[in-house]
N, C-alpha and C positions, 0 to 999 in steps of 0.2 A: 182661245175662242175658236169655235167651229162655225163655218159658214156653209149653207146648203144651196145648191143650184139644181133645179129640176132638169133632168137630162133624159134623152132618149136612149142613151147607152153609156158605157164606161169611158173614162179618160177625158183629157182636155179637148180633143177633137170632136167629141160627141155634140150633137145638136142640143140646144136648149129646148126643153119641152114647154110649149106654150100653155099646156094644161096642168096647172099646179097639182090639183087633187088627183088627176088621172095620169100624172107623169109616170113613166116606166120606173123611174127611181130618182135618186138624188146623188150628185157628186158632192161629197163632203170635203171641205178644205180646212185643215188646221192652220189657222193664220200664223201661229207661232213657228211651227216647224215646216210648213209647206206640204206636209204629207196629205195625200188624198185617198179616199176610198169611196166605192160606189155601194149604195144601199138600195135594195129593191123597195118599191112602194107597195105595201101590202094591199092598199085600197085601189091599186091600178086596175081600173075596169071592172072591178067586182061589184061595187055598190051602185044601185040605181040612183041613190041620193046620198049626200053626206061624204062624198069622196074627199072634199077639201078639209072637212073636220077630221077625217081619219088621217090625212096627210099631216095636218097640224099636230095631232097626237103623236105620230111617229117622230116628228121633229122635236117635240117636247121630250119624248123618251130618250132621244139621242143627245139631248143637251145642247141643241142648236141655239146660237145667239142671233144669227142674221140669216135671212133668206133673200136670195137674188132671184126675182121672178118677173116674167113678162106680164102675167095676169093672175090675179087672185080674186076669187068671188067674194061678195060682201060678207057672207057668214064666216068664211075662212079668214078673211081680213080681221074680223072682230075676234075670232079665236086666237089668231096670231098676236094681236094687241093684248088680249087678256093674259096670254102666256108670256108676254114680255119679249117676244121675238120681233126684231126689227125687220121690216120688209123694204128692200132697196129695189125700186122699179127699174126694169131694163127697157131699153128702147128697141133697137134693131139688131141686137147681138144675136148671131146665129149659132155660135159655138160656145161651149163652156169657157174656153180660153178667152174669147172676146168679152163674155160677161164678166169674168174675173178682172180683165184689164180695165174695163169700164168702172168697175167698183173700186179697184185700187187707185185709179186715176182720180176719182171723186173723193177718196179718203186717203190722201198721201201719207198720213201719220201711221198707217198700218205697218 
């Protein structure tokens, strides 16, 4: 299972990007192996409208199962639900590592 976290840069110390659709990219975490990789968000800043839908399509293409995000717009939330991607809301996590720790704390069977 692969989990995506919107990030402003690569690695665990990167800041979580509050803008899901316009995030610089996504840190992908393979829950089984712990391997990570950073994927650029092609819709980052390019679209006047629909950046969230573009980001959802990217996640679908990558086979993402779960998204950890601070904020997701209503259209993107609908698209995530339609695609079967679970969205775990974050509260005050500043780094990708903090977001991951919050998620694994809430889901200890991972």
